[in-house]
C-alpha positions in Angstrom: 0.1 0.1 0.2 1.0 3.1 -1.0 1.9 6.3 2.1 -0.7 8.5 -0.4 -3.4 5.5 0.3 -3.0 4.7 3.9 -3.2 8.8 4.6 -6.3 8.2 2.8 -7.5 5.7 4.7 -6.2 7.2 8.1 -8.3 10.1 7.1 -11.2 8.2 6.5 -11.1 6.4 10.0 -11.1 10.0 10.8 -14.6 10.6 9.2 -15.9 7.4 10.9 -15.1 8.7 14.2 -16.7 12.2 13.4 -19.5 10.7 12.6 -19.6 8.8 16.0 -19.3 12.0 17.8 -22.3 13.7 15.6 -24.5 10.6 16.6 -23.6 11.5 20.4 -24.0 15.2 20.3 -27.4 14.6 18.5 -28.4 12.1 21.0 -27.6 14.4 24.1 -29.6 17.1 22.6 -32.4 14.7 22.1 -32.3 14.2 26.0 -34.9 16.8 27.0 -37.7 15.3 24.8 -37.3 12.1 27.0 -39.1 11.1 30.4 -37.1 8.4 31.3 -33.6 7.3 30.9 -33.8 3.9 30.2 -36.1 4.7 26.3 -33.8 8.2 26.1 -30.5 5.2 26.0 -32.5 2.7 23.6 -33.3 5.8 21.3 -29.3 5.6 20.8 -29.5 1.6 20.1 -32.1 2.5 17.7 -30.3 5.2 15.9 -27.3 3.4 15.5 -29.2 0.0 14.5 -30.5 2.0 11.6 -27.1 3.3 10.4 -26.1 -0.6 10.3 -25.8 -3.0 7.5 -28.8 -5.1 8.7 -30.6 -5.6 5.2 -34.0 -5.1 7.5 -34.4 -2.3 9.6 -37.3 -2.8 12.3 -37.8 -3.7 16.2 -36.7 -7.4 15.9 -33.7 -7.1 14.1 -32.6 -3.5 15.2 -33.3 -5.6 19.2 -30.9 -8.3 18.0 -28.2 -5.8 16.8 -28.1 -3.6 19.7 -27.4 -7.0 22.3 -31.1 -6.7 23.7 -32.8 -10.3 25.1 -36.4 -9.6 23.0 -37.6 -6.6 21.0 -39.9 -5.6 24.1 -37.9 -2.5 24.8 -37.4 -1.2 21.2 -41.1 -1.5 20.7 -41.9 -0.1 23.9 -39.8 3.0 22.6 -42.0 3.1 19.2 -45.2 2.5 21.1 -46.0 2.9 25.1 -42.6 5.0 26.2 -42.9 8.6 27.5 -41.2 10.9 24.7 -42.6 13.7 22.6 -41.3 12.9 18.8 -42.3 16.5 17.8 -40.0 18.0 19.6 -37.3 15.4 18.6 -37.7 16.6 15.5 -37.4 20.2 16.2 -33.9 18.8 17.8 -33.1 17.2 14.2 -33.7 19.9 12.0 -31.9 22.6 14.5 -28.7 19.8 14.3 -28.8 19.5 10.1 -29.0 23.5 10.2 -26.4 24.4 12.5 -24.1 22.7 10.1 -25.9 23.5 7.0 -26.9 26.8 7.1 -23.6 28.6 6.5 -24.1 27.1 2.6 -24.6 30.0 -0.1 -27.8 28.6 -1.2 -30.6 26.7 1.3 -33.8 25.6 -0.2 -36.3 24.0 2.0 -37.8 20.7 -0.4 -41.0 19.6 0.0 -41.9 16.4 -1.5 -44.0 13.0 -0.1 -43.1 9.6 0.0 -44.8 6.8 1.0 -44.3 2.8 2.1 -46.7 -0.3 1.1 -48.4 -1.6 3.8 -50.9 -4.4 3.9 -54.3 -4.3 5.2 -56.1 -1.2 6.8 -54.8 -1.8 10.4 -52.2 0.9 10.1 -52.5 4.6 10.7 -52.8 6.6 7.5 -53.0 3.6 5.4 -55.0 3.7 2.3 -55.5 2.7 -1.6 -53.9 5.9 -3.1 -51.1 6.5 -5.0 -47.9 5.6 -4.1 -44.7 7.2 -5.5 -42.8 4.6 -4.6 -44.4 1.9 -6.3 -45.2 4.2 -9.2 -48.9 3.2 -9.2 -52.2 3.0 -7.0 -51.2 0.9 -4.1 -52.2 0.2 -0.1 -49.8 2.5 1.8 -49.2 5.2 4.2 -48.0 8.8 2.7 -45.7 11.0 4.5 -45.2 14.7 3.5 -41.4 15.1 4.1 -39.2 18.4 4.4 -35.5 18.6 3.1 -33.0 21.4 4.3 -31.2 21.2 1.2 -27.9 23.0 0.0 -24.8 22.4 -2.7 -22.8 20.8 -0.1 -25.5 18.4 1.8 -29.0 17.8 2.7 -31.2 15.7 4.7 -34.8 15.5 6.0 -35.6 17.8 8.6 -39.5 17.9 8.8 -42.3 15.1 8.0 -46.3 15.0 8.5 -48.3 11.6 8.1 -51.0 12.1 5.8 -54.3 10.7 7.6 -57.2 9.6 5.4 -60.3 11.4 6.3 -62.3 8.3 6.9 -59.7 7.0 9.4 -60.7 10.8 11.6 -64.5 10.5 11.2 -64.4 6.8 13.1 -64.0 7.1 16.7 -63.5 3.6 17.2 -61.2 3.4 14.4 -59.4 6.4 15.3 -58.5 5.3 18.8 -57.7 1.9 17.7 -55.0 3.6 15.5 -53.6 5.8 18.1 -54.6 8.8 16.6 -55.3 12.0 18.8 -58.4 13.2 19.4 -57.3 16.4 18.4 -56.3 15.6 14.7 -58.2 17.2 11.8 -58.2 16.3 8.2 -55.0 18.0 6.4 -54.1 18.2 2.9 -50.6 17.4 2.1 -50.0 21.4 1.1 -51.8 21.9 4.5 -49.5 19.5 6.2 -46.2 21.6 4.5 -47.9 24.5 5.9 -47.6 22.8 9.2 -43.8 21.7 8.8 -42.5 25.0 7.2 -44.8 26.7 10.4 -42.5 24.9 12.9 -39.3 25.9 11.1 -40.3 29.7 10.8 -41.0 29.1 15.0 -37.6 28.0 15.8 -35.4 30.3 13.0 -34.6 27.1 11.0 -36.6 28.4 7.4 -34.3 28.9 4.7 -35.0 31.8 2.3 -36.5 29.6 -0.3 -38.7 27.0 -1.1 -39.4 24.7 -3.9 -41.8 21.5 -4.8 -43.7 19.6 -7.0 -47.1 20.8 -8.9 -49.0 19.1 -5.6 -47.6 22.0 -3.6 -47.4 25.0 -6.1 -50.7 24.5 -7.4 -51.8 25.3 -3.2 -53.2 28.9 -3.1 -52.9 28.5 0.6 -49.4 27.1 1.0 -48.2 30.3 -1.5 -49.6 33.0 0.8 -48.6 31.1 3.8 -44.9 31.6 1.6 -45.6 35.1 0.7 -46.9 36.3 4.3 -43.5 35.2 5.3 -41.6 36.6 3.0 -40.1 33.6 2.3 -39.1 33.0 -1.5 -40.6 29.8 -3.7 -39.8 28.3 -7.0 -42.5 25.7 -7.5 -43.7 23.5 -10.2 -47.4 24.2 -11.9 -48.6 22.3 -14.5 -49.2 23.8 -17.8 -52.9 24.9 -17.2 -51.9 27.0 -15.0 -52.9 30.7 -15.6 -50.5 33.9 -14.7 -51.3 37.5 -15.3 -49.5 38.8 -18.6 -51.6 41.9 -18.4 -54.1 44.0 -16.3 -57.1 41.8 -16.3 -56.0 38.9 -18.7 -54.7 35.8 -17.6 -53.6 32.8 -19.9 -52.0 29.2 -19.9 -48.3 28.7 -18.6 -47.9 26.8 -21.8 -49.8 29.6 -23.6 -47.4 31.7 -22.4 -44.5 30.3 -24.1 -45.8 29.8 -27.3 -46.9 33.9 -27.5 -44.1 35.6 -25.7 -41.4 33.4 -25.5 -38.8 34.2 -29.2 -36.7 31.0 -29.6 -33.3 33.7 -28.5 -34.7 33.9 -25.6 -33.8 30.6 -24.0 -30.6 30.5 -21.9 -28.6 27.3 -21.5 -27.5 26.8 -17.8 -25.8 24.2 -16.1 -26.5 22.9 -12.7 -24.4 20.4 -10.7 -26.1 17.3 -9.4 -25.5 14.2 -7.6 -24.5 12.5 -11.6 -22.8 15.5 -13.1 -24.0 18.6 -14.8 -27.9 19.0 -15.6 -27.9 21.2 -18.5 -31.4 22.7 -19.8 -32.5 25.9 -21.4 -34.3 27.8 -19.4 -36.6 31.2 -20.1 -37.5 33.6 -17.2 -41.0 35.3 -17.9 -42.7 38.3 -15.9 -45.9 39.1 -14.5 -47.9 42.0 -13.9 -46.4 41.6 -9.9 -42.9 42.8 -9.9 -42.4 39.7 -7.5 -43.8 37.0 -9.4 -42.1 35.4 -12.7 -42.8 32.0 -14.8 -39.8 30.1 -15.0 -39.6 27.5 -17.7 -37.3 24.8 -18.1 -36.9 22.9 -21.8 -34.9 19.8 -22.2 -32.2 20.2 -25.0 -33.1 16.8 -26.7 -36.8 16.5 -26.8 -38.4 20.0 -26.1 -40.3 18.9 -23.2 -41.2 22.0 -21.1 -41.5 22.3 -17.0 -43.3 25.2 -15.4 -42.2 26.8 -12.6 -44.0 29.8 -10.6 -41.8 31.8 -8.5 -41.9 34.2 -5.6 -39.1 36.8 -4.9 -39.3 39.0 -1.6 -38.8 43.0 -2.0 -35.7 42.7 -0.2 -33.8 40.1 -2.4 -32.0 40.7 -5.9 -32.6 37.9 -7.7 -31.4 36.7 -11.7 -32.5 34.3 -13.6 -29.1 31.5 -12.5 -30.7 31.8 -8.3 -34.1 30.7 -9.9 -32.8 28.0 -11.6 -30.4 26.6 -8.7 -33.5 26.9 -6.1 -35.5 24.7 -9.0 -32.5 22.2 -8.9 -32.4 22.0 -5.4 -35.8 20.4 -5.2 -34.0 17.2 -6.7 -31.9 16.4 -2.9 -35.3 15.7 -1.4 -35.5 12.2 -3.9 -32.1 11.5 -2.9 -33.1 11.5 0.9 -35.8 9.5 0.0 -33.4 6.8 -1.9 -30.8 7.0 0.8 -33.4 7.0 3.5 -35.0 3.7 2.2 -31.9 2.0 0.7 -29.1 2.4 3.7 -31.6 4.0 6.6 -34.8 1.9 7.0 -37.1 4.7 6.3 -39.5 2.4 4.8 -38.7 -0.5 7.0 -40.9 -0.1 10.3 -43.5 -2.9 10.5 -45.7 -0.9 13.2 -49.4 0.2 12.8 -50.3 2.8 15.7 -49.7 6.6 14.5 -47.5 7.7 17.1 -44.6 4.7 16.6 -45.0 5.0 12.9 -44.0 8.9 13.1 -41.3 7.5 15.8 -39.4 5.3 13.7 -39.8 8.2 10.9 -38.1 10.6 13.2 -35.1 8.3 14.3 -34.5 7.4 11.1 -34.3 11.4 10.1 -31.8 11.6 13.0 -29.5 8.7 11.4 -29.6 10.0 8.2 -28.7 14.1 9.1 -26.0 12.3 11.5 -24.1 11.0 8.2 -25.5 13.7 6.1 -24.0 16.4 8.1 -20.4 14.4 8.7 -20.8 13.7 4.9 -20.9 17.5 4.5 -18.1 18.0 6.6 -15.8 15.9 5.1 -16.8 17.6 1.7 -16.1 21.0 3.0 -12.2 20.1 3.3 -11.9 17.8 0.1 -9.7 18.2 -2.7 -11.2 19.9 -5.7 -12.5 17.3 -8.0 -10.1 16.7 -11.4 -12.1 17.1 -14.5 -11.5 17.3 -18.1 -12.0 20.6 -19.7 -11.5 19.6 -22.8 -13.0 16.9 -25.0 -10.0 15.5 -26.2 -8.2 15.6 -22.4 -6.6 12.0 -21.2 -7.0 11.2 -17.8 -4.1 11.9 -15.4 -2.3 8.9 -13.9 -3.7 10.0 -10.6 -8.0 11.2 -10.4 -7.8 11.6 -6.7 -11.0 10.6 -4.5 -14.4 11.8 -4.8 -15.5 13.6 -1.6 -17.3 10.7 0.9 -20.7 10.1 0.1 -23.6 9.6 3.0 -23.3 5.9 2.1 -19.5 5.7 2.3 -20.0 7.9 5.9 -22.0 5.1 7.1 -20.3 2.4 6.0 -17.3 4.3 8.3 -19.3 4.3 11.1 -20.1 0.9 10.7 -16.0 0.2 10.7 -15.4 2.4 13.6 -19.0 0.8 15.9 -18.8 -2.9 15.0 -18.7 -5.8 17.2 -19.0 -9.2 17.7 -22.2 -10.4 20.1 -21.3 -14.2 21.6 -22.9 -17.0 19.2 -25.2 -17.8 22.5 -27.1 -14.0 22.2 -28.1 -15.0 18.7 -29.2 -18.7 19.3 -31.4 -16.9 21.9 -32.9 -14.5 19.4 -33.0 -17.9 16.7 -35.3 -20.1 19.6 -37.2 -16.7 20.4 -38.2 -16.0 16.4 -39.1 -19.9 16.3 -41.3 -20.2 19.5 -42.9 -16.6 18.5 -43.6 -17.9 14.9 -44.9 -20.9 16.5 -47.6 -19.1 19.0 -48.8 -16.9 16.0 -49.4 -19.8 14.0 -51.5 -21.6 16.7 -53.9 -18.5 17.0 -53.7 -18.2 13.3 -55.2 -22.1 12.8 -57.5 -21.2 15.4 -59.2 -17.8 14.3 -59.8 -19.8 10.8 -61.6 -22.3 12.5 -63.5 -20.0 14.4 -64.4 -18.2 11.2 -65.1 -21.7 9.3 -67.6 -22.6 12.5 -69.4 -19.2 12.7 -69.8 -19.4 8.8 -70.9 -22.9 9.2 -73.9 -21.6 11.8 -74.9 -18.9 9.2 -76.1 -21.6 6.8 
């Protein structure tokens, strides 16, 4: 191994230790959210398990990984322990903002993601369009907010969407653990709730970005304008804007009528997989603070429309709006990382509070690795890139900055430990015993249903 390789390996281990230190820091800040020390200690075990390489991350697997004899303590942490998960979410948000707010551009990116669920015994479950499945399926959708910057990003807000039929049935509502004061909220209204918390705790970025679900909500846009928060929101081609006093037109018609061929500006924005290059047009409206930003694919010519608001005291250029629009994409990466690496959609709980607690603890685990990756990126050397099409690669292309996934692996490397064989053998026995008990009760339930059907004949 070369000296340079040894130094790179040693530096990587340092980042693994930094991730452990960040977990300790965040966990200590969560202490006021817990009424008792035992659930507080279990929360660290749970977050450590979420950062592990377990193929499935739920109370059973995390409990075995943590060295617990049974899943009882982990299940109690999610279902019955006394702790304030809403305050915990605020602590995670403050931790992320503290480390990323210094970036040159900060955007609150809104989007929703879900988890497929069987049956109807889970809070929030309904047959609906699930983006994670790409089709209509049975599942739970959650509205998220990502704290997105060019140097790093992490999820900082979440609200579970609850269908009206669950809220309207008092018995079902109680059985799912939904608070009696909860009312039906649309996804844009849930986004307003998240942003209201961010305004209250002074972690609100100066910009918001979102897709059409949020762009077409006039209430959300009014909330942002009332708080002097700029936005770049996706809207549909049928969205109407005021082009002259008393005259409105569809977004696609505005492009056809008013955008000349030479008005398009080709802009390049750095993404996670390289440069993203599109043509952009910036169209004024009757309001001096509102604009229509149009993106055109250079090959297909496909158009995407964004409705923009710029607060009065904020100078802005078309490139600023383009960068804000493009910082909506990191929330998709947060979903990908959260699900593939941290178990965001691995929960097997049914109650409302338990589901949200799993989400909050997953957000905390993701935040630890995302902040560590951002810290490593800040001190990483500039990438070596070609400047002409004919450039030949140098002998040493260097290393990319540590990613969230690599930080997670380094965390596992510095925290790994081997548990006794007896511990895993006890868990094998426990799972078999539990499965035998479940099988017995399932068979009895079938026999009872068969007997009831026979009596009805």
